VOTIDO-783592 format. One record per residue (C-alpha): x, y, z. Coordinates in nm, 4 decimals, m for minus. Layout:
N
<rec><xx>X</xx><yy>Y</yy><zz>Z</zz></rec>
...
% end
This chain:
176
<rec><xx>4.8280</xx><yy>7.6707</yy><zz>6.7492</zz></rec>
<rec><xx>4.8048</xx><yy>7.6898</yy><zz>6.4096</zz></rec>
<rec><xx>4.6897</xx><yy>7.9953</yy><zz>6.2022</zz></rec>
<rec><xx>4.4540</xx><yy>7.9259</yy><zz>5.8816</zz></rec>
<rec><xx>4.6716</xx><yy>7.7955</yy><zz>5.5314</zz></rec>
<rec><xx>4.9636</xx><yy>7.6358</yy><zz>5.7437</zz></rec>
<rec><xx>4.9960</xx><yy>7.3173</yy><zz>5.8427</zz></rec>
<rec><xx>5.2941</xx><yy>7.2386</yy><zz>6.1325</zz></rec>
<rec><xx>5.5618</xx><yy>7.0132</yy><zz>6.0407</zz></rec>
<rec><xx>5.6203</xx><yy>6.6497</yy><zz>6.2046</zz></rec>
<rec><xx>5.8957</xx><yy>6.7918</yy><zz>6.4189</zz></rec>
<rec><xx>5.6965</xx><yy>7.0541</yy><zz>6.5716</zz></rec>
<rec><xx>5.5570</xx><yy>6.8223</yy><zz>6.8036</zz></rec>
<rec><xx>5.8607</xx><yy>6.6498</yy><zz>6.9424</zz></rec>
<rec><xx>5.9127</xx><yy>6.8418</yy><zz>7.2708</zz></rec>
<rec><xx>6.2983</xx><yy>6.8182</yy><zz>7.2727</zz></rec>
<rec><xx>6.2663</xx><yy>7.0694</yy><zz>6.9624</zz></rec>
<rec><xx>6.1773</xx><yy>7.3190</yy><zz>7.2383</zz></rec>
<rec><xx>6.5014</xx><yy>7.2897</yy><zz>7.4324</zz></rec>
<rec><xx>6.7883</xx><yy>7.4036</yy><zz>7.2483</zz></rec>
<rec><xx>7.0542</xx><yy>7.0779</yy><zz>7.2054</zz></rec>
<rec><xx>7.3956</xx><yy>7.0981</yy><zz>7.3874</zz></rec>
<rec><xx>7.5532</xx><yy>6.8249</yy><zz>7.1133</zz></rec>
<rec><xx>7.6611</xx><yy>7.1116</yy><zz>6.8043</zz></rec>
<rec><xx>7.5995</xx><yy>6.8135</yy><zz>6.5697</zz></rec>
<rec><xx>7.1891</xx><yy>6.8428</yy><zz>6.7039</zz></rec>
<rec><xx>7.1922</xx><yy>7.1516</yy><zz>6.7879</zz></rec>
<rec><xx>7.2943</xx><yy>7.2583</yy><zz>6.3755</zz></rec>
<rec><xx>7.0525</xx><yy>7.0300</yy><zz>6.2513</zz></rec>
<rec><xx>6.7716</xx><yy>7.1257</yy><zz>6.5090</zz></rec>
<rec><xx>6.8296</xx><yy>7.5311</yy><zz>6.4205</zz></rec>
<rec><xx>6.8200</xx><yy>7.4237</yy><zz>6.0623</zz></rec>
<rec><xx>6.4475</xx><yy>7.3095</yy><zz>6.1166</zz></rec>
<rec><xx>6.3862</xx><yy>7.6386</yy><zz>6.2874</zz></rec>
<rec><xx>6.4854</xx><yy>7.8488</yy><zz>6.0187</zz></rec>
<rec><xx>6.2550</xx><yy>7.6139</yy><zz>5.7798</zz></rec>
<rec><xx>5.9985</xx><yy>7.6734</yy><zz>5.9630</zz></rec>
<rec><xx>6.0311</xx><yy>8.0500</yy><zz>6.0655</zz></rec>
<rec><xx>6.0257</xx><yy>8.0828</yy><zz>5.7158</zz></rec>
<rec><xx>5.7799</xx><yy>7.8492</yy><zz>5.6055</zz></rec>
<rec><xx>5.5206</xx><yy>7.9669</yy><zz>5.8183</zz></rec>
<rec><xx>5.6308</xx><yy>8.3517</yy><zz>5.7589</zz></rec>
<rec><xx>5.6083</xx><yy>8.2932</yy><zz>5.3471</zz></rec>
<rec><xx>5.2851</xx><yy>8.0831</yy><zz>5.3772</zz></rec>
<rec><xx>5.0790</xx><yy>8.3420</yy><zz>5.5793</zz></rec>
<rec><xx>5.2412</xx><yy>8.6428</yy><zz>5.3617</zz></rec>
<rec><xx>5.3570</xx><yy>8.7652</yy><zz>5.6868</zz></rec>
<rec><xx>5.6719</xx><yy>9.0328</yy><zz>5.6368</zz></rec>
<rec><xx>5.7565</xx><yy>9.1042</yy><zz>6.0115</zz></rec>
<rec><xx>5.8177</xx><yy>8.8996</yy><zz>6.3024</zz></rec>
<rec><xx>5.7682</xx><yy>9.0596</yy><zz>6.6140</zz></rec>
<rec><xx>5.9490</xx><yy>8.8259</yy><zz>6.8638</zz></rec>
<rec><xx>5.7259</xx><yy>8.8599</yy><zz>7.1789</zz></rec>
<rec><xx>5.4296</xx><yy>8.7598</yy><zz>6.9762</zz></rec>
<rec><xx>5.5745</xx><yy>8.4789</yy><zz>6.7223</zz></rec>
<rec><xx>5.3204</xx><yy>8.1755</yy><zz>6.7943</zz></rec>
<rec><xx>5.5666</xx><yy>7.9631</yy><zz>6.7107</zz></rec>
<rec><xx>5.7517</xx><yy>7.9188</yy><zz>7.0526</zz></rec>
<rec><xx>5.5198</xx><yy>7.7421</yy><zz>7.2084</zz></rec>
<rec><xx>5.3312</xx><yy>7.4410</yy><zz>7.1283</zz></rec>
<rec><xx>4.9766</xx><yy>7.3823</yy><zz>7.3736</zz></rec>
<rec><xx>4.9425</xx><yy>7.0675</yy><zz>7.2276</zz></rec>
<rec><xx>5.2071</xx><yy>6.9064</yy><zz>7.3796</zz></rec>
<rec><xx>5.2973</xx><yy>7.1832</yy><zz>7.6448</zz></rec>
<rec><xx>5.6468</xx><yy>7.3371</yy><zz>7.5662</zz></rec>
<rec><xx>5.7837</xx><yy>7.6323</yy><zz>7.4996</zz></rec>
<rec><xx>6.1570</xx><yy>7.7765</yy><zz>7.3969</zz></rec>
<rec><xx>6.2951</xx><yy>7.9777</yy><zz>7.6611</zz></rec>
<rec><xx>6.4025</xx><yy>8.3388</yy><zz>7.6231</zz></rec>
<rec><xx>6.7424</xx><yy>8.2293</yy><zz>7.5889</zz></rec>
<rec><xx>6.6753</xx><yy>7.9546</yy><zz>7.3621</zz></rec>
<rec><xx>6.4567</xx><yy>8.2258</yy><zz>7.1185</zz></rec>
<rec><xx>6.7342</xx><yy>8.4521</yy><zz>7.1195</zz></rec>
<rec><xx>6.9823</xx><yy>8.1685</yy><zz>6.9683</zz></rec>
<rec><xx>6.7365</xx><yy>8.0227</yy><zz>6.7264</zz></rec>
<rec><xx>6.7045</xx><yy>8.4594</yy><zz>6.5879</zz></rec>
<rec><xx>7.0582</xx><yy>8.4850</yy><zz>6.5705</zz></rec>
<rec><xx>7.0869</xx><yy>8.1960</yy><zz>6.3444</zz></rec>
<rec><xx>6.7906</xx><yy>8.3128</yy><zz>6.1426</zz></rec>
<rec><xx>6.9504</xx><yy>8.6217</yy><zz>6.1036</zz></rec>
<rec><xx>7.2885</xx><yy>8.4957</yy><zz>6.0329</zz></rec>
<rec><xx>7.1463</xx><yy>8.2685</yy><zz>5.7736</zz></rec>
<rec><xx>7.0370</xx><yy>8.5469</yy><zz>5.5589</zz></rec>
<rec><xx>6.6435</xx><yy>8.5120</yy><zz>5.5673</zz></rec>
<rec><xx>6.6207</xx><yy>8.7753</yy><zz>5.8694</zz></rec>
<rec><xx>6.7223</xx><yy>9.1175</yy><zz>5.9342</zz></rec>
<rec><xx>6.6750</xx><yy>9.3022</yy><zz>6.2948</zz></rec>
<rec><xx>6.4631</xx><yy>9.6237</yy><zz>6.2153</zz></rec>
<rec><xx>6.5496</xx><yy>9.7632</yy><zz>6.5622</zz></rec>
<rec><xx>6.8503</xx><yy>9.7854</yy><zz>6.8289</zz></rec>
<rec><xx>6.6546</xx><yy>9.6064</yy><zz>7.0496</zz></rec>
<rec><xx>6.6434</xx><yy>9.2833</yy><zz>6.8471</zz></rec>
<rec><xx>6.2550</xx><yy>9.2567</yy><zz>6.9386</zz></rec>
<rec><xx>6.1131</xx><yy>9.3175</yy><zz>6.5004</zz></rec>
<rec><xx>6.2822</xx><yy>9.1152</yy><zz>6.2062</zz></rec>
<rec><xx>6.2180</xx><yy>9.1823</yy><zz>5.8831</zz></rec>
<rec><xx>6.1652</xx><yy>8.8139</yy><zz>5.7002</zz></rec>
<rec><xx>6.2928</xx><yy>8.7629</yy><zz>5.3658</zz></rec>
<rec><xx>6.1124</xx><yy>8.5387</yy><zz>5.2037</zz></rec>
<rec><xx>6.4050</xx><yy>8.5007</yy><zz>4.9600</zz></rec>
<rec><xx>6.7038</xx><yy>8.6335</yy><zz>4.9762</zz></rec>
<rec><xx>6.7653</xx><yy>8.9364</yy><zz>4.7544</zz></rec>
<rec><xx>7.0102</xx><yy>8.7493</yy><zz>4.5245</zz></rec>
<rec><xx>6.7612</xx><yy>8.4676</yy><zz>4.4843</zz></rec>
<rec><xx>6.4197</xx><yy>8.7265</yy><zz>4.4368</zz></rec>
<rec><xx>6.6984</xx><yy>8.9083</yy><zz>4.1337</zz></rec>
<rec><xx>6.6909</xx><yy>8.5718</yy><zz>3.9556</zz></rec>
<rec><xx>6.2752</xx><yy>8.5115</yy><zz>3.9982</zz></rec>
<rec><xx>6.2390</xx><yy>8.8322</yy><zz>3.8566</zz></rec>
<rec><xx>6.4605</xx><yy>8.8087</yy><zz>3.6091</zz></rec>
<rec><xx>6.2997</xx><yy>8.4538</yy><zz>3.5022</zz></rec>
<rec><xx>6.0052</xx><yy>8.5986</yy><zz>3.5288</zz></rec>
<rec><xx>6.0544</xx><yy>8.8779</yy><zz>3.2953</zz></rec>
<rec><xx>6.2331</xx><yy>8.6513</yy><zz>3.0550</zz></rec>
<rec><xx>5.9260</xx><yy>8.3789</yy><zz>3.0912</zz></rec>
<rec><xx>5.6254</xx><yy>8.6193</yy><zz>3.0197</zz></rec>
<rec><xx>5.8183</xx><yy>8.8974</yy><zz>2.7419</zz></rec>
<rec><xx>5.9055</xx><yy>9.1775</yy><zz>2.9937</zz></rec>
<rec><xx>6.2740</xx><yy>9.1544</yy><zz>2.8507</zz></rec>
<rec><xx>6.2715</xx><yy>9.4898</yy><zz>2.6221</zz></rec>
<rec><xx>5.9532</xx><yy>9.6217</yy><zz>2.8073</zz></rec>
<rec><xx>5.9057</xx><yy>9.8565</yy><zz>3.1350</zz></rec>
<rec><xx>5.6723</xx><yy>9.7425</yy><zz>3.4355</zz></rec>
<rec><xx>5.6302</xx><yy>9.9016</yy><zz>3.7272</zz></rec>
<rec><xx>5.6958</xx><yy>9.8385</yy><zz>4.0878</zz></rec>
<rec><xx>5.3449</xx><yy>9.7572</yy><zz>4.1718</zz></rec>
<rec><xx>5.2989</xx><yy>9.5084</yy><zz>3.8536</zz></rec>
<rec><xx>5.6317</xx><yy>9.3383</yy><zz>4.0128</zz></rec>
<rec><xx>5.4516</xx><yy>9.4172</yy><zz>4.3998</zz></rec>
<rec><xx>5.1266</xx><yy>9.3404</yy><zz>4.3306</zz></rec>
<rec><xx>5.0038</xx><yy>9.2854</yy><zz>3.9345</zz></rec>
<rec><xx>4.7568</xx><yy>9.0229</yy><zz>3.7720</zz></rec>
<rec><xx>5.0981</xx><yy>8.8919</yy><zz>3.6220</zz></rec>
<rec><xx>5.2591</xx><yy>8.7388</yy><zz>3.9481</zz></rec>
<rec><xx>5.0101</xx><yy>8.5832</yy><zz>4.1190</zz></rec>
<rec><xx>5.2002</xx><yy>8.2562</yy><zz>4.2447</zz></rec>
<rec><xx>5.5715</xx><yy>8.4013</yy><zz>4.2121</zz></rec>
<rec><xx>5.7963</xx><yy>8.4363</yy><zz>4.4866</zz></rec>
<rec><xx>5.8031</xx><yy>8.8294</yy><zz>4.4778</zz></rec>
<rec><xx>5.4254</xx><yy>8.9110</yy><zz>4.5033</zz></rec>
<rec><xx>5.3479</xx><yy>9.0280</yy><zz>4.7671</zz></rec>
<rec><xx>5.7036</xx><yy>9.1347</yy><zz>4.9282</zz></rec>
<rec><xx>5.8390</xx><yy>9.3612</yy><zz>5.1436</zz></rec>
<rec><xx>5.9228</xx><yy>9.6462</yy><zz>4.9255</zz></rec>
<rec><xx>6.2752</xx><yy>9.7228</yy><zz>5.0244</zz></rec>
<rec><xx>6.3682</xx><yy>9.3961</yy><zz>4.9507</zz></rec>
<rec><xx>6.1803</xx><yy>9.3817</yy><zz>4.6081</zz></rec>
<rec><xx>6.3847</xx><yy>9.6964</yy><zz>4.5488</zz></rec>
<rec><xx>6.7379</xx><yy>9.5400</yy><zz>4.6470</zz></rec>
<rec><xx>6.6769</xx><yy>9.2236</yy><zz>4.4571</zz></rec>
<rec><xx>6.6173</xx><yy>9.5148</yy><zz>4.1441</zz></rec>
<rec><xx>6.9137</xx><yy>9.6943</yy><zz>4.2641</zz></rec>
<rec><xx>7.1049</xx><yy>9.3275</yy><zz>4.2412</zz></rec>
<rec><xx>6.9836</xx><yy>9.3148</yy><zz>3.8753</zz></rec>
<rec><xx>7.0256</xx><yy>9.6341</yy><zz>3.7721</zz></rec>
<rec><xx>7.4027</xx><yy>9.6027</yy><zz>3.8844</zz></rec>
<rec><xx>7.4193</xx><yy>9.3131</yy><zz>3.6630</zz></rec>
<rec><xx>7.3230</xx><yy>9.5128</yy><zz>3.3789</zz></rec>
<rec><xx>6.9939</xx><yy>9.3610</yy><zz>3.3125</zz></rec>
<rec><xx>6.7516</xx><yy>9.6226</yy><zz>3.4209</zz></rec>
<rec><xx>6.7493</xx><yy>9.9728</yy><zz>3.4179</zz></rec>
<rec><xx>6.5328</xx><yy>10.1353</yy><zz>3.7074</zz></rec>
<rec><xx>6.3333</xx><yy>10.4804</yy><zz>3.6560</zz></rec>
<rec><xx>6.2028</xx><yy>10.6885</yy><zz>3.9419</zz></rec>
<rec><xx>5.8176</xx><yy>10.8028</yy><zz>3.8912</zz></rec>
<rec><xx>5.6239</xx><yy>11.0423</yy><zz>4.0951</zz></rec>
<rec><xx>5.5528</xx><yy>10.7665</yy><zz>4.3864</zz></rec>
<rec><xx>5.7549</xx><yy>10.4707</yy><zz>4.4617</zz></rec>
<rec><xx>5.5204</xx><yy>10.2457</yy><zz>4.3164</zz></rec>
<rec><xx>5.5276</xx><yy>10.4127</yy><zz>3.9643</zz></rec>
<rec><xx>5.8905</xx><yy>10.3853</yy><zz>3.9586</zz></rec>
<rec><xx>5.9375</xx><yy>10.2065</yy><zz>3.5837</zz></rec>
<rec><xx>6.1935</xx><yy>9.9042</yy><zz>3.5563</zz></rec>
<rec><xx>6.2927</xx><yy>9.8264</yy><zz>3.1755</zz></rec>
<rec><xx>6.4431</xx><yy>9.4270</yy><zz>3.1417</zz></rec>
<rec><xx>6.7477</xx><yy>9.4106</yy><zz>2.9294</zz></rec>
% end
């Protein structure tokens, strides 16, 4: 049921969690719990893409319950509408997990740049993604497209400029 380094929340062992509830208020709370579970699971395990038919979260063998395919679609539609997921294909089988929304990531990156003396300096996309200075930060290991969208947000706010390098990981960012 579980992968290393992920502790399932208590509600995951509650049988009604695996049937989308008919009462609107209850269903909204249930979908919020599914969003939380999907996001926490994929973030803590650094999984960037959810393959719908391979996701282990849909079934809990310990209690003998699983979501129906229709309910999985409802959960995934809600997850994507919340802004934490984006379909990568037209058949809705692969979903990019947005560990943080681009605007949140942009804010985290700029806060990091200010706290670590990078305002007025240049660093590379690789350093933001995988550098030693970013260990434990919300953007460490983030999907490169998501990282670039966050940087574009900062650029549009006048907080950085992006310079093209020889490879995409060598692109530079100067923070203002």
